[in-house]
C-alpha positions as CSV (number, residue, x, y, z in Angstrom):
1,M,0.0,0.0,0.0
2,K,1.5,3.3,-1.1
3,K,0.8,6.4,1.0
4,L,-0.1,9.4,-1.1
5,I,2.8,11.9,-1.1
6,F,1.8,15.5,-1.0
7,I,3.4,17.7,-3.7
8,I,3.2,21.4,-4.1
9,I,1.3,22.4,-7.3
10,A,2.7,25.4,-9.0
11,A,0.6,27.9,-10.8
12,G,-0.5,26.6,-14.2
13,L,0.1,23.0,-13.3
14,T,-0.9,20.7,-16.2
15,A,-2.1,17.1,-16.3
16,C,-1.3,14.6,-19.0
17,G,-1.7,16.0,-22.5
18,G,-0.9,19.5,-21.4
19,N,-4.4,20.2,-20.0
20,R,-5.0,22.1,-16.8
21,I,-6.0,20.0,-13.9
22,R,-9.7,20.2,-13.1
23,L,-11.5,19.2,-9.9
24,S,-15.3,18.9,-9.7
25,G,-17.5,18.8,-6.7
26,A,-21.2,19.0,-5.9
27,G,-23.5,19.2,-2.9
28,A,-24.5,21.5,-0.1
29,T,-25.8,25.0,-0.9
30,F,-25.2,25.9,2.8
31,P,-21.4,26.6,2.3
32,L,-21.7,27.8,-1.3
33,P,-20.7,31.4,-0.7
34,F,-17.6,30.3,1.1
35,Y,-16.7,27.7,-1.5
36,N,-17.2,30.1,-4.4
37,I,-14.6,32.4,-2.9
38,V,-12.1,29.9,-1.4
39,F,-12.1,27.7,-4.6
40,K,-11.4,30.7,-6.7
41,A,-8.5,31.8,-4.4
42,Y,-7.1,28.3,-4.7
43,S,-7.4,28.3,-8.5
44,D,-5.7,31.7,-8.7
45,K,-2.8,30.4,-6.6
46,T,-2.3,27.1,-8.4
47,G,-4.0,27.2,-11.8
48,V,-6.1,24.2,-10.9
49,I,-9.7,24.7,-12.0
50,V,-12.4,23.8,-9.4
51,N,-16.0,23.5,-10.5
52,Y,-18.7,23.2,-7.8
53,G,-22.4,22.7,-8.2
54,G,-24.7,23.6,-5.3
55,I,-27.3,20.9,-5.9
56,G,-28.0,20.0,-2.2
57,S,-26.2,17.5,0.1
58,G,-28.2,14.6,-1.2
59,G,-27.3,15.3,-4.8
60,G,-23.7,15.6,-3.9
61,I,-23.6,12.3,-2.2
62,R,-25.3,10.6,-5.2
63,S,-22.7,12.2,-7.5
64,L,-19.9,10.9,-5.3
65,T,-21.4,7.4,-5.1
66,D,-21.6,7.5,-8.9
67,R,-18.0,8.6,-9.0
68,T,-18.9,11.6,-11.3
69,V,-17.2,14.1,-9.0
70,D,-14.0,14.4,-7.1
71,F,-15.7,15.4,-3.9
72,A,-19.1,15.8,-2.3
73,A,-20.1,18.6,0.1
74,S,-22.6,17.9,2.8
75,D,-24.0,19.3,6.0
76,A,-24.9,15.8,7.2
77,F,-22.3,13.1,7.8
78,L,-22.9,9.7,6.3
79,S,-24.2,6.9,8.6
80,D,-22.3,3.6,8.7
81,A,-25.0,2.1,6.4
82,E,-24.7,4.9,3.9
83,M,-21.0,4.6,3.9
84,A,-21.3,0.9,3.3
85,N,-23.6,1.5,0.4
86,I,-21.0,3.6,-1.4
87,G,-18.8,0.5,-1.7
88,A,-15.5,2.1,-0.7
89,E,-14.1,4.0,2.3
90,V,-14.8,7.7,2.4
91,L,-13.5,10.4,4.6
92,H,-15.3,13.4,6.1
93,I,-13.2,16.6,6.3
94,P,-14.9,19.5,8.1
95,T,-14.1,22.8,6.3
96,C,-15.7,25.4,8.6
97,M,-18.7,25.8,10.9
98,G,-22.0,27.4,10.2
99,A,-25.4,27.8,11.7
100,V,-29.0,27.2,10.8
101,V,-30.9,30.3,11.8
102,L,-34.6,31.0,12.0
103,S,-35.3,34.1,9.8
104,Y,-38.6,35.8,9.8
105,N,-40.5,38.5,8.0
106,L,-42.3,40.7,10.5
107,P,-41.9,44.4,9.8
108,G,-41.0,46.4,12.9
109,I,-40.2,43.3,15.0
110,D,-36.6,42.9,16.1
111,G,-35.1,40.6,18.7
112,L,-37.6,37.8,18.5
113,K,-36.9,35.0,21.0
114,L,-37.8,31.4,20.3
115,T,-37.2,28.1,22.0
116,G,-36.9,24.7,20.4
117,E,-40.3,23.8,21.7
118,L,-41.9,26.8,20.0
119,I,-40.1,26.1,16.7
120,S,-41.3,22.5,16.8
121,D,-44.9,23.6,17.4
122,I,-44.7,26.1,14.5
123,Y,-43.4,23.5,12.0
124,L,-45.9,20.9,13.4
125,G,-48.7,23.3,12.7
126,R,-49.7,23.6,16.4
127,I,-48.9,27.3,16.6
128,T,-50.3,29.1,13.6
129,R,-50.5,32.8,14.6
130,W,-47.7,35.2,15.5
131,N,-49.6,36.5,18.5
132,D,-50.1,33.1,20.0
133,G,-49.9,33.2,23.8
134,K,-46.8,31.0,24.0
135,I,-44.8,33.4,21.7
136,K,-46.2,36.4,23.5
137,A,-45.2,35.0,26.9
138,L,-41.6,34.7,25.7
139,N,-41.6,38.2,24.0
140,P,-43.8,40.4,26.2
141,D,-42.3,43.6,24.9
142,L,-42.8,42.9,21.2
143,P,-45.9,44.1,19.3
144,L,-46.5,40.7,17.7
145,P,-49.2,40.9,15.0
146,D,-52.4,38.8,14.6
147,R,-51.0,37.3,11.4
148,T,-50.8,33.7,10.1
149,I,-47.3,32.1,10.5
150,I,-46.1,30.7,7.2
151,P,-43.3,28.1,7.8
152,V,-40.9,27.7,4.9
153,Y,-39.0,24.4,4.5
154,R,-36.6,22.8,2.0
155,S,-38.1,20.9,-0.9
156,D,-34.8,19.2,-1.8
157,G,-32.7,16.7,0.0
158,S,-30.7,19.0,2.3
159,G,-28.0,18.9,5.0
160,T,-29.5,22.1,6.3
161,T,-32.7,20.2,6.9
162,F,-30.8,17.5,8.6
163,V,-29.1,19.9,11.0
164,F,-32.4,21.7,11.7
165,T,-34.3,18.5,12.4
166,D,-31.4,16.9,14.3
167,Y,-31.7,19.9,16.7
168,L,-35.5,19.6,17.0
169,T,-35.3,15.9,17.8
170,K,-33.0,16.8,20.8
171,V,-35.2,19.5,22.2
172,S,-38.7,18.3,21.4
173,P,-40.0,14.8,22.2
174,E,-43.1,15.5,20.0
175,W,-40.8,16.3,17.0
176,A,-38.7,13.2,17.6
177,R,-41.8,11.0,17.7
178,E,-43.8,12.5,14.8
179,M,-41.1,13.8,12.4
180,G,-37.6,12.7,13.3
181,A,-34.4,13.9,11.7
182,G,-33.4,13.6,8.1
183,T,-32.3,15.3,4.9
184,S,-35.8,15.2,3.5
185,L,-39.0,14.9,5.5
186,R,-42.7,14.6,4.8
187,W,-43.8,18.1,5.9
188,T,-47.4,18.5,6.8
189,V,-47.6,22.3,6.9
190,G,-45.8,25.2,5.3
191,V,-44.4,26.2,1.9
192,A,-41.6,24.4,0.1
193,S,-38.6,26.2,-1.5
194,R,-35.5,24.8,-3.1
195,G,-32.1,25.4,-1.6
196,N,-31.0,27.9,1.0
197,P,-31.3,30.8,-1.5
198,G,-34.9,29.7,-2.2
199,V,-36.0,29.6,1.4
200,A,-34.3,32.9,2.1
201,G,-36.0,34.4,-0.9
202,S,-39.4,33.1,0.1
203,V,-39.0,34.5,3.6
204,A,-37.9,37.9,2.3
205,Q,-40.9,38.1,-0.1
206,T,-43.6,36.8,2.3
207,E,-44.8,38.8,5.3
208,G,-45.5,36.5,8.2
209,A,-43.1,33.8,6.9
210,I,-40.4,32.0,9.0
211,G,-37.7,29.8,7.5
212,Y,-34.6,27.8,8.5
213,I,-31.6,28.8,6.4
214,G,-27.9,29.2,6.6
215,S,-26.9,32.2,8.6
216,E,-24.9,33.7,5.7
217,Y,-28.0,34.0,3.5
218,A,-30.0,35.7,6.2
219,L,-27.2,38.2,6.8
220,S,-26.6,38.9,3.1
221,L,-30.3,39.7,2.7
222,N,-30.5,41.6,6.0
223,L,-33.3,39.4,7.3
224,P,-34.1,39.5,11.0
225,I,-32.8,36.4,12.9
226,A,-34.4,35.0,16.0
227,L,-32.4,34.5,19.2
228,I,-32.6,30.8,20.1
229,Q,-32.5,29.4,23.6
230,N,-29.5,27.1,24.1
231,S,-29.1,24.1,26.5
232,A,-27.9,26.4,29.3
233,G,-31.1,28.5,29.0
234,Y,-29.5,31.5,27.3
235,F,-31.0,33.2,24.2
236,V,-28.1,33.3,21.8
237,E,-27.4,35.2,18.6
238,A,-25.7,33.3,15.8
239,N,-22.2,34.8,15.2
240,A,-18.7,33.4,14.6
241,E,-17.9,33.1,18.3
242,S,-21.1,31.4,19.4
243,I,-21.0,29.0,16.4
244,S,-17.4,28.0,17.0
245,A,-18.2,27.6,20.7
246,A,-20.6,24.7,19.9
247,A,-17.6,22.5,18.9
248,N,-15.7,23.1,22.2
249,I,-16.7,19.6,23.2
250,E,-15.1,16.1,22.8
251,L,-14.9,15.2,19.1
252,P,-14.4,11.9,17.4
253,A,-11.2,11.4,15.3
254,D,-13.3,10.9,12.1
255,M,-15.2,14.1,12.8
256,R,-18.6,12.5,12.1
257,A,-20.3,14.5,14.9
258,M,-23.3,16.8,15.3
259,V,-22.9,19.7,17.6
260,T,-26.5,20.8,17.7
261,N,-27.8,21.7,21.2
262,S,-24.2,21.8,22.5
263,S,-23.5,21.7,26.2
264,E,-21.2,24.7,25.9
265,P,-22.9,27.6,27.7
266,N,-21.9,30.2,25.1
267,A,-22.9,28.1,22.1
268,Y,-25.5,28.9,19.5
269,P,-27.7,25.8,19.6
270,I,-28.2,25.1,15.9
271,S,-24.6,25.1,14.9
272,C,-22.9,22.5,12.7
273,F,-19.9,21.5,10.7
274,T,-20.0,21.3,7.0
275,W,-18.0,18.6,5.4
276,I,-16.2,17.8,2.1
277,I,-16.4,14.0,1.6
278,V,-13.8,12.2,-0.5
279,Y,-12.7,8.6,-1.2
280,K,-9.8,7.6,1.0
281,N,-8.2,5.8,-2.0
282,Q,-8.0,8.3,-4.8
283,S,-7.0,5.7,-7.4
284,Y,-10.3,5.2,-9.2
285,N,-11.9,6.0,-12.6
286,N,-8.5,6.4,-14.3
287,R,-7.6,9.3,-12.0
288,T,-4.0,10.4,-11.9
289,E,-1.9,10.9,-8.8
290,Q,-1.6,14.5,-10.0
291,Q,-5.3,15.0,-9.7
292,A,-5.3,13.4,-6.2
293,N,-2.6,15.7,-5.1
294,A,-4.5,18.7,-6.4
295,L,-7.4,17.6,-4.2
296,I,-5.2,17.3,-1.2
297,E,-3.8,20.7,-1.8
298,L,-7.3,22.1,-2.1
299,L,-8.3,20.6,1.2
300,E,-5.2,21.9,3.0
301,F,-5.7,25.4,1.5
302,I,-9.3,25.4,2.9
303,L,-7.9,24.5,6.3
304,S,-5.1,27.0,6.2
305,P,-5.2,30.3,8.2
306,E,-6.0,32.0,4.9
307,G,-8.9,29.7,4.1
308,Q,-10.3,29.8,7.6
309,E,-10.1,33.6,7.7
310,T,-12.0,33.6,4.4
311,A,-14.8,31.6,6.1
312,R,-15.1,34.2,8.8
313,K,-15.3,37.1,6.3
314,V,-18.3,35.5,4.6
315,N,-20.2,34.9,7.8
316,Y,-19.1,31.4,8.6
317,A,-17.2,30.4,11.7
318,P,-13.6,29.0,11.6
319,L,-12.9,25.6,13.0
320,P,-11.8,25.6,16.7
321,P,-8.2,24.3,17.3
322,K,-9.1,20.6,18.1
323,A,-11.5,20.3,15.2
324,L,-8.9,21.8,12.8
325,E,-6.2,19.4,14.1
326,N,-8.5,16.4,13.5
327,A,-9.4,17.7,10.0
328,L,-5.8,18.0,8.9
329,N,-5.0,14.5,10.2
330,I,-7.9,13.1,8.1
331,V,-6.5,14.8,5.0
332,K,-3.1,13.2,5.7
333,S,-4.7,9.8,5.6
334,I,-5.8,10.1,1.9
335,E,-4.1,7.4,-0.3
336,F,-3.3,6.7,-3.9
337,R,-2.8,2.9,-4.4
């Protein structure tokens, strides 16, 4: 078994036949703004072309399984059964952290507070008006309108949905019993939209709407974001510090871990990793060792100080030290044999 040896790829590196090396990936829309920028920065430095399609985590995993891409991106890690179904060992490399936020469209209402129980009741259709007594009790100083709540959810297979529903299963026994966690659920109430941009757009255009989306989309559209009660009882805003804090817990070496409802007192409760998933053995489908090394360099660039600072600049959270150490160790285990 030959361990893949990392080589530095100079600008304009070419593959066999004089063609520029190309890498392709597909998957989560959640990290799309970060990936668009960091992939371009890597391409500018190395000459390697990186194409990425934000088709949702489920689509990315299918593309990786079919071996039509070099990497998948997902906000949900694969279960043991899902990994076995792929037919070869895959690795999960966390690239940054993010948050799923509850964005709402209520003109004149700022600082809305919500608990996991209230969010569950809204998406189960048990709370249907913004001036419901339970919401008013938590927000006595807000002039909540007598308006129908319009929940917006993802229509596509989505890691964002998995993160959101994973959180709800931990804080709401009713949700765990009736809906559970998954990348795609059978929603009984609300309006469907595709991708994080679709949900964000629906919320922005619909008064009375509420939707779960990646924090970066809510911030870019200047949408109000609810404060969510964490496991310590604090109502926390989603920002780089509170999101990173969620991972200040014991983490497995393979980094297949959810950090929703973290026990950290300063943590935003719907925080998550987002992963790039690759085959451990890069020798497949007539791939060259040069292509494999380009993928390794891309991953190391994302995990570099420059890459992590880029994440912060576009409203994601950098990996805390232990998570970063684990991620780099996983990259070092990639092989070509």
